[in-house]
C-alpha positions, -999 to 999 in steps of 0.1 A, spaced: -217 -110 4 -217 -123 39 -223 -157 55 -240 -155 89 -240 -186 111 -258 -193 143 -243 -227 148 -224 -216 179 -256 -207 196 -270 -242 189 -242 -259 209 -255 -285 234 -236 -306 258 -232 -342 244 -256 -368 258 -245 -399 275 -251 -419 244 -230 -396 223 -202 -397 248 -203 -435 246 -202 -435 208 -173 -411 208 -154 -431 233 -156 -462 211 -149 -443 179 -183 -453 164 -200 -435 135 -226 -411 148 -254 -428 128 -253 -466 126 -251 -475 89 -278 -495 73 -281 -509 38 -306 -493 15 -317 -527 2 -317 -547 34 -355 -548 35 -355 -542 73 -377 -517 89 -369 -494 118 -390 -516 141 -365 -545 137 -335 -524 149 -319 -540 180 -321 -521 213 -289 -508 228 -278 -524 261 -248 -526 284 -239 -552 310 -211 -557 335 -187 -584 325 -152 -598 329 -131 -601 298 -106 -629 294 -83 -635 265 -86 -668 246 -49 -677 248 -41 -688 283 -13 -669 300 -12 -642 273 -32 -615 290 -48 -610 324 -86 -608 329 -102 -573 332 -135 -563 347 -155 -538 329 -186 -532 309 -198 -548 277 -219 -527 253 -242 -539 225 -245 -509 201 -257 -526 169 -239 -533 146 -210 -532 170 -199 -550 202 -177 -529 225 -159 -534 258 -141 -511 282 -123 -518 314 -134 -502 346 -105 -476 345 -114 -469 308 -77 -471 299 -63 -506 302 -85 -526 278 -109 -516 251 -122 -529 218 -148 -521 192 -157 -551 170 -183 -551 141 -208 -579 147 -201 -591 111 -166 -602 122 -180 -626 149 -179 -661 135 -193 -681 164 -209 -674 198 -210 -702 223 -222 -704 259 -196 -721 281 -206 -749 304 -192 -734 335 -199 -741 372 -232 -730 387 -238 -693 389 -213 -685 361 -228 -671 328 -200 -670 302 -198 -666 264 -170 -675 240 -167 -654 209 -147 -665 179 -136 -637 157 -127 -634 120 -89 -636 124 -91 -667 146 -89 -650 179 -111 -659 208 -124 -639 237 -143 -651 268 -169 -628 284 -183 -636 318 -215 -618 324 -217 -608 360 -252 -593 361 -284 -611 372 -295 -641 352 -326 -623 336 -303 -594 325 -278 -618 311 -305 -637 292 -319 -604 277 -284 -594 266 -278 -627 249 -312 -625 232 -304 -590 218 -270 -602 207 -286 -631 188 -310 -608 171 -283 -583 161 -262 -612 146 -292 -624 125 -297 -589 111 -261 -586 101 -263 -620 84 -294 -609 65 -278 -576 54 -249 -596 39 -222 -576 58 -204 -608 68 -197 -615 32 -179 -582 28 -153 -589 55 -131 -611 33 -127 -586 5 -123 -556 29 -95 -570 50 -74 -576 19 -71 -538 16 -52 -537 50 -15 -540 52 -17 -559 84 -31 -589 65 0 -589 42 23 -585 72 8 -615 91 3 -638 61 40 -636 51 55 -671 53 87 -657 68 97 -626 88 105 -597 64 142 -593 57 156 -566 78 176 -551 50 146 -549 28 126 -532 55 153 -506 62 153 -497 25 120 -479 18 126 -478 -19 95 -482 -41 84 -519 -44 81 -535 -78 57 -561 -65 20 -556 -70 5 -540 -40 -31 -552 -30 -34 -533 2 -40 -496 5 -10 -474 10 0 -438 6 25 -419 -15 53 -432 7 52 -465 -11 62 -448 -43 81 -417 -32 96 -432 0 86 -424 35 102 -395 54 132 -402 76 160 -427 76 145 -463 81 177 -475 98 176 -448 124 139 -452 129 144 -490 134 116 -499 111 124 -536 111 123 -538 149 90 -520 150 75 -543 124 86 -573 143 70 -561 176 37 -551 159 35 -583 139 37 -603 170 10 -583 187 -14 -582 157 -10 -620 152 -24 -627 187 -46 -597 195 -64 -593 162 -60 -566 136 -79 -539 116 -116 -548 122 -109 -571 152 -81 -553 170 -81 -557 208 -64 -528 226 -46 -542 256 -19 -523 276 8 -536 253 -8 -517 225 -3 -485 244 34 -493 249 39 -501 213 23 -468 204 49 -451 226 77 -469 208 63 -458 174 45 -471 144 63 -485 113 57 -464 82 39 -491 62 15 -498 91 9 -462 102 -20 -454 79 -39 -485 88 -35 -479 126 -46 -443 122 -79 -453 106 -84 -483 129 -80 -463 162 -98 -432 150 -128 -451 138 -126 -441 101 -120 -477 93 -157 -485 101 -168 -457 78 -148 -471 49 -161 -506 57 -198 -497 57 -196 -473 27 -178 -492 0 -173 -472 -32 -187 -440 -17 -155 -420 -24 -154 -430 -61 -191 -422 -64 -187 -387 -50 -159 -380 -74 -178 -394 -104 -210 -374 -97 -191 -341 -94 -167 -345 -122 -160 -311 -138 -179 -292 -111 -164 -259 -100 -172 -242 -67 -157 -216 -45 -141 -244 -24 -125 -260 -55 -110 -226 -64 -96 -222 -30 -82 -258 -31 -63 -250 -63 -46 -220 -47 -33 -241 -18 -23 -273 -36 13 -264 -43 18 -249 -8 11 -283 9 44 -297 22 63 -288 -10 95 -303 5 81 -338 0 89 -354 -33 54 -367 -38 40 -332 -39 65 -322 -65 48 -345 -90 14 -345 -106 5 -378 -90 7 -364 -55 -9 -331 -63 -38 -350 -81 -43 -372 -51 -45 -343 -27 -68 -324 -51 -93 -353 -53 -94 -359 -15 -100 -323 -7 -126 -318 -34 -144 -350 -24 -147 -338 11 -159 -304 0 -186 -320 -21 -197 -343 7 -198 -315 33 -208 -284 13 -217 -265 44 -180 -266 55 -164 -270 21 -128 -262 24 -108 -242 50 -72 -233 51 -49 -257 69 -69 -286 57 -45 -290 29 -16 -294 53 -35 -321 73 -46 -340 42 -11 -338 27 5 -354 58 -19 -383 60 -18 -390 23 19 -400 27 8 -430 47 -28 -436 35 -46 -442 2 -70 -416 -11 -101 -434 2 -85 -439 36 -75 -402 38 -110 -391 28 -127 -410 56 -101 -400 81 -105 -363 71 -142 -366 77 -137 -381 112 -112 -353 121 -133 -324 109 -168 -337 119 -163 -357 151 -129 -353 166 -122 -317 159 -155 -299 151 -150 -262 148 -113 -265 140 -118 -264 102 -147 -240 100 -150 -204 88 -152 -192 124 -125 -216 137 -145 -216 170 -130 -250 181 -95 -238 175 -100 -205 193 -117 -222 223 -88 -246 227 -63 -218 223 -80 -199 251 -80 -230 273 -42 -234 265 -35 -198 276 -54 -204 308 -33 -235 316 -1 -216 308 -11 -190 334 -19 -218 359 11 -241 353 38 -217 340 30 -184 358 65 -169 353 64 -174 315 28 -160 314 38 -129 335 68 -123 313 47 -124 282 23 -99 297 51 -75 305 68 -76 271 34 -78 253 41 -111 235 10 -129 222 11 -166 229 -13 -173 201 13 -160 175 31 -193 177 6 -216 194 -25 -210 173 -8 -225 142 0 -256 163 -38 -261 167 -47 -253 131 -21 -276 115 -21 -300 144 17 -296 147 21 -312 112 36 -282 94 58 -269 122 75 -303 127 71 -317 92 88 -289 74 122 -294 91 138 -323 73 110 -348 82 133 -367 105 110 -376 134 82 -398 121 62 -397 153 65 -359 156 39 -355 129 3 -365 129 -2 -397 149 -39 -402 154 -35 -434 174 -59 -441 202 -94 -429 195 -112 -403 214 -127 -398 249 -143 -364 246 -161 -345 219 -161 -309 207 -132 -308 202 -113 -338 214 -82 -336 235 -78 -373 235 -62 -377 201 -29 -358 199 0 -347 180 26 -361 180 14 -392 199 -20 -401 213 -25 -421 245 -57 -431 263 -52 -403 288 -63 -381 260 -43 -350 270 -10 -353 253 -19 -328 226 -23 -302 252 5 -313 276 30 -315 247 25 -278 240 30 -270 277 61 -292 277 75 -272 248 73 -240 268 86 -257 299 117 -270 282 125 -236 266 115 -217 297 149 -200 303 151 -188 267 115 -177 267 122 -154 297 148 -136 276 127 -128 245 113 -93 241 90 -95 211 69 -118 190 97 -122 165 120 -136 191 93 -160 202 88 -173 166 125 -177 160 130 -197 192 102 -221 184 115 -225 148 150 -234 161 135 -258 186 114 -277 161 144 -280 138 164 -297 165 139 -323 176 159 -351 161 191 -341 179 204 -355 212 190 -338 243 223 -344 262 251 -343 236 278 -337 262 269 -366 285 294 -394 290 266 -419 292 259 -433 257 223 -440 267 217 -404 277 232 -392 244 208 -415 226 178 -396 241 165 -372 215 148 -339 222 116 -353 210 118 -381 236 126 -355 262 95 -337 252 73 -367 258 90 -374 291 84 -338 304 48 -340 291 41 -372 311 58 -363 343 53 -325 347 18 -321 335 0 -353 347 -22 -332 370 -41 -320 340 -72 -341 337 -102 -344 314 -125 -328 340 -102 -298 342 -103 -294 304 -141 -297 303 -146 -271 330 -122 -247 313 -141 -251 280 -174 -243 297 -158 -213 314 -145 -197 282 -172 -208 257 -193 -177 261 -163 -154 258 -152 -171 225 -187 -171 211 -192 -134 218 -159 -125 203 -166 -145 172 -200 -130 168 -186 -95 172 -160 -101 146 -186 -117 122 -208 -86 127 -180 -62 118 -171 -83 88 -208 -85 76 -211 -47 79 -178 -41 62 -188 -64 33 -220 -46 25 -220 -32 -10 -239 -1 2 -249 13 36 -273 37 20 -280 65 45 -272 43 75 -241 46 96 -221 16 105 -235 16 140 -271 16 126 -262 -12 102 -248 -31 132 -282 -28 149 -299 -42 118 -274 -71 119 -283 -77 156 -320 -79 148 -313 -102 119 -291 -125 140 -317 -125 168 -343 -137 143 -320 -163 128 -314 -178 163 -352 -181 169 -360 -194 134 -329 -206 117 -330 -201 79 -333 -233 58 -300 -247 44 -292 -232 11 -300 -256 -18 -280 -245 -48 -296 -247 -83 -278 -265 -111 -244 -250 -117 -254 -237 -151 -279 -214 -135 -255 -200 -109 -223 -193 -127 -205 -160 -132 -186 -148 -162 -156 -169 -151 -178 -200 -149 -175 -203 -111 -205 -207 -88 -215 -177 -68 -201 -173 -33 -225 -186 -6 -245 -159 11 -269 -162 41 -305 -155 31 -336 -157 53 -370 -170 45 -404 -155 52 -408 -170 86 -374 -156 98 -383 -123 82 -414 -120 103 -393 -123 134 -368 -98 120 -394 -71 111 -411 -76 145 -378 -64 161 -377 -33 138 -413 -23 132 -438 -16 159 -468 -27 139 -453 -61 130 -457 -74 165 -485 -77 191 -473 -65 225 -497 -73 253 -493 -60 288 -508 -88 309 -516 -84 345 -533 -111 366 -527 -101 402 -496 -123 406 -474 -108 379 -473 -82 352 -455 -92 320 -453 -82 284 -461 -110 259 -449 -105 224 -464 -123 195 -453 -122 159 -480 -107 136 -489 -125 104 -505 -104 77 -504 -100 39 -488 -66 44 -457 -83 59 -456 -109 31 -459 -81 5 -430 -62 22 -409 -94 21 -413 -99 -16 -410 -61 -23 -375 -61 -8 -365 -93 -26 -350 -74 -55 -332 -105 -69 -364 -126 -69 -348 -155 -50 -376 -160 -25 -351 -151 3 -335 -119 16 -299 -112 23 -284 -88 48 -278 -64 20 -315 -66 9 -327 -58 44 -304 -28 47 -314 -15 13 -351 -21 20 -350 -2 53 -330 26 37 -359 30 13 -384 39 40 -367 51 72 -354 83 58 -383 94 35 -403 126 37 -440 129 31 -441 125 -7 -415 98 -7 -434 77 18 -466 80 -2 -448 69 -33 -431 40 -14 -465 28 0 -480 31 -35 -452 10 -51 -455 -15 -23 -491 -22 -32 -488 -18 -70 -487 -55 -78 -480 -54 -115 -458 -22 -113 -479 -5 -140 -482 28 -121 -520 22 -114 -541 7 -86 -570 -15 -95 -601 -14 -74 -589 -46 -57 -556 -30 -48 -574 0 -33 -591 -24 -10 -558 -41 -2 -544 -7 8 -573 -1 31 -567 -35 47 -530 -26 52 -541 6 69 -565 -14 92 -537 -38 100 -512 -10 110 -539 9 130 -554 -22 146 -544 -14 182 -548 25 181 -569 41 208 -602 56 197 -618 57 162 -597 84 146 -576 61 125 -606 39 117 -624 70 105 -594 79 84 -595 46 67 -632 50 60 -627 84 45 -598 71 25 -620 44 9 -648 69 2 -624 95 -13 -605 69 -33 -635 57 -51 -650 92 -55 -617 106 -70 -612 75 -90 -646 76 -106 -644 113 -111 -612 110 -131 -625 81 -153 -630 92 -189 -667 99 -198 -681 77 -226 -687 97 -258 -722 84 -262 -744 72 -235 -768 43 -242 -805 50 -239 -828 26 -222 -863 15 -233 -879 42 -211 -858 69 -228 -836 74 -198 -798 70 -202 -784 38 -189 -759 39 -160 -723 37 -168 -711 0 -166 -690 -8 -136 -652 -10 -141 -637 -45 -139 -618 -51 -106 -585 -57 -124 -585 -27 -146 -563 4 -139 -582 27 -117 -561 50 -95 -526 64 -103 -500 78 -80 -511 114 -83 -547 106 -74 -535 84 -45 -514 112 -32 -544 136 -35 -566 111 -15 -540 108 12 -535 145 16 -572 150 18 -571 135 53 -551 150 82 -545 118 100 -532 99 69 -510 129 60 -495 129 95 -490 91 93 -470 93 60 -451 124 71 -437 111 104 -454 80 118 -446 56 90 -408 62 91 -409 64 129 -425 30 132 -392 15 120 -370 18 151 -334 6 154 -325 -1 190 -301 -25 207 -314 -61 208 -314 -79 242 -285 -103 244 -294 -139 237 -286 -163 265 -263 -192 255 -276 -227 261 -267 -236 297 -240 -261 304 -256 -288 324 -234 -300 352 -244 -323 380 -278 -334 392 -291 -299 400 -280 -286 366 -298 -313 348 -329 -310 370 -331 -272 365 -326 -275 327 -356 -298 326 -378 -275 347 -369 -241 333 -381 -247 298 -401 -224 275 -430 -248 275 -431 -249 313 -430 -211 315 -460 -209 291 -479 -234 313 -471 -214 344 -483 -182 327 -515 -198 316 -521 -211 351 -517 -177 367 -539 -161 340 -567 -185 348 -564 -177 385 -564 -140 376 -596 -144 356 -613 -163 385 -605 -135 410 -613 -108 384 -578 -94 383 -568 -105 348 -563 -76 324 -547 -74 289 -538 -41 273 -525 -40 237 -497 -15 231 -506 8 202 -482 8 172 -484 45 165 -495 59 198 -502 94 185 -538 96 200 -540 87 237 -577 95 242 -609 92 223 -613 120 198 -639 126 172 -622 124 137 -624 155 116 -626 154 78 -611 180 55 -631 197 29 -635 177 -3 -615 187 -33 -642 177 -57 -668 201 -71 -705 194 -67 -707 183 -103 -678 159 -99 -693 143 -69 -722 129 -88 -702 99 -99 -714 64 -105 -700 52 -73 -717 80 -53 -750 73 -71 -747 37 -64 -739 45 -28 -770 67 -23 -793 44 -42 -783 13 -24 -808 -1 1 -787 -30 13 -772 -32 47 -735 -39 49 -711 -47 77 -674 -42 75 -653 -70 89 -615 -64 85 -593 -92 96 -556 -97 103 -554 -115 70 -561 -83 51 -596 -93 41 -625 -70 39 -658 -88 39 -692 -73 31 -724 -89 43 -754 -78 23 -779 -103 35 -799 -80 58 -819 -50 46 -831 -19 63 -849 13 52 -821 35 61 -795 47 36 -766 40 59 -760 12 84 -741 14 117 -713 -11 118 -686 -21 141 -653 -34 127 -637 -63 144 -604 -80 140 -600 -117 135 -570 -137 143 -576 -162 115 -562 -158 81 -590 -168 56 -588 -163 19 -597 -129 7 -634 -125 3 -652 -94 -10 -689 -95 -16 -702 -68 -39 -733 -63 -61 -742 -86 -89 -730 -59 -113 -696 -60 -97 -701 -25 -81 -681 -22 -49 -701 8 -37 -721 -12 -11 -687 -17 5 -682 21 5 -716 24 22 -703 1 50 -671 19 53 -688 53 54 -708 41 84 -680 23 102 -677 50 129 -712 45 142 -719 20 169 -755 28 178 -789 24 160 -794 48 131 -813 80 137 -829 104 112 -804 130 124 -777 109 108 -790 119 74 -790 156 83 -754 160 73 -733 191 80 -733 226 66 -706 219 40 -725 190 25 -758 210 25 -741 236 3 -730 210 -22 -759 185 -23 -797 185 -22 -809 169 10 -842 152 15 -868 177 29 -891 157 50 -872 154 82 -877 180 110 -868 184 146 -901 169 158 -894 137 138 -859 136 153 -872 140 189 -899 113 183 -873 88 174 -851 98 203 -881 93 227 -888 60 211 -853 49 215 -852 59 252 -885 42 258 -873 10 241 -842 11 263 -859 17 296 -849 1 328 -871 -29 323 -888 -26 357 -925 -32 362 -947 -6 380 -946 -27 412 -908 -28 411 -906 9 406 -929 15 436 -907 -7 458 -876 13 446 -893 46 455 -902 33 489 -866 24 495 -855 60 491 -877 69 521 -868 39 543 -850 45 576 -818 27 585 -819 -3 609 -811 7 644 
């Protein structure tokens, strides 16, 4: 089984609105209550306005100019430098909004927040703009009040440790804080496994009490959890480090997962309850990795810690079944569970995998590989000596650095004694860039947003001399292992200065990262991603192609190269028409012997199959060579016909209504390598609807319609004549082989009554008879011998262009102009001009292309004896006096119009193709006899009025049948003369005289 994804091809640069939401760590879709009773028309418009932010406490903070955003249900602010000050506040935490009575020309608002803080916002835009912003803010606050979100704030903030920290009547005792032993008091706030199994590291060395005191002072004045204001002091406190008890709350506050937990109360428990006892492929993989997740930590040596990790990973796999579970997610979840509760860890994991690091934890790992490639490029740019040395000794940088990206440096630094708390995952200051984000980092995240990357560069810089001495990958790994194990040691153990000896290697790492690599900017990272995105996507697609071909259960008679071409055509079709997301049936219907759900497998629907088969089969597409005097182009349209639908369900051997890559390979293998007899049998089985080994009369007509569809663009009437003779022979042979009734009924006049017509749904033609009918015609025999298999062609598919990366004004302008719809409009415009000047021409490319000029079709000698040819169908055909017209359509419908009558026994008809797809309609006699249809098909080649000579027949038929003896040459010539006279020039005698005079006229001198 194989899973084929085209998600990488669907990548689009984030819009300005998405960039703003990511910058403020907002959920992608603003949450709304299902029972709020508010319609979409009442949603508040988004707006931003220039403003000056002042802190409510005088002398506490400076004022900052910036921009205020109303993105309901949130109010956001960012300073002009987008670094100094920032906040994201839910409107439900705003308790009062007042307009300040300031001097003339000043428009200022005072906002009182839930935790008692106050901020003053001076709107510096024009008065009408300020009034509009205030009106929208008022409407948004009313909506939040109606939804009842303001009532949920009180209960939610009690789950945050910062509330307990601030509400304490006295500062926490330093001794108690340094001892991280399990507390016996009842804990109302959310916390991780560290509350029970102790947090990693020595609290005294980590100075937990000092950190708590600093953070307590900041949170008391600048708000906390839902109302946290991020001033420059917050950045400095992050650099100092987070106390263990507060770390989990700060992670979810600054990453934005706090807002998901706030707006989705009880969602985590509901997901677990609804999927209790469910077993999937993801849950099986989770069980394999549970005991390999930070086994050194005491919490994961007990069932409590293993159970918590299991529930978090399973809940995420149930919520996001498309991604499910990927390796290294267990390391990440295990690290954050030490400091966060299960519900907190669940929402943080969703933010990490879906918004901050999309593509990191995916089957293709495209985000990880892209960032790894960017990192290698920056090593070449910033550390050329190390890069050149690695090239000489053939050391792969990804051997050590790729796991840093996958586990976010958690495992490498967490597994060595767990002594440096901030050397693990510290998701601390939101995000500034999407897909994937560089602005949250391990070990510490700053507003600059590049520390994740620069830390890795600093590691190589610090160990540069030792790296220049390694000779292989093993030496590189050992050096990195020793360095991570010594991060807690002094960077200058031999220094006489005690302050220098107090600097650890981890602090040295941060210092080098800040000073040496400050030249790396967000713009540089964005440009590098755009530069290498195509390379990464192509390499991933190539690897996926090899994996899909390798995972095939059977290649049939194809080589791996040919199977790769089939994969290319399939992938091309999936890019054009993505298959619908798989909806798994109930688990009881999709379980194996072990009780586990089947592994997901990519399957395509009928619409995608039509595009796939159009790449493979020539008759499944309509290729038109269009010339209009300005350009010559080839337009390709996808054909829609019952024959393609029938082929789709014929290849669906598992009856799932969708085809897998294996189904397509097996289906093509069943037709592309066949000989004459095998192709005839394949075509018979394709149209044998009930698989009973017989055609009914309706199925014979369906076969004829399939022939007409395949031959619809062939030059001349050869193939059309072959279809006509096929219908005649099929019914003649079928009637001839029907069992004769033992006793014929006698009519009132003493004559035997005609044999009653066979019902349309009764068995009529078997495989042997069908083979005989096909072999009776030279053209059909040639089609089944070579043309049918040759119509399936495997050729390299043209490479699909990746979505362009818009950059700058010109890039945006060109992307809006050069769209498919605009190209179609331009082609239609030039075609209309071409029609006006008489230069427009459309030529349909034939599917078979065997006949390149008009040729009169030749029939083979019939295999039936004269006595066998007197069948009921033949008698009905000759006795019929109704006029019929054959109208094949692209929807495999043969219609017979019997409204007009003539005195001739055959009627000249001209088949035409329709583009519509009406319901099948076959008009026959009142007795159910389809022979009038045979009469129409037998005359399908004729496109002129009928003559008596048409009934003359040829010599072979004269030997077998009695012809009417009243027609002679004189009669024939009389009709010819009558025809010529009726189709004269239409000139009067006077006109003819003038024309004759013109022949004798002299030229003007």
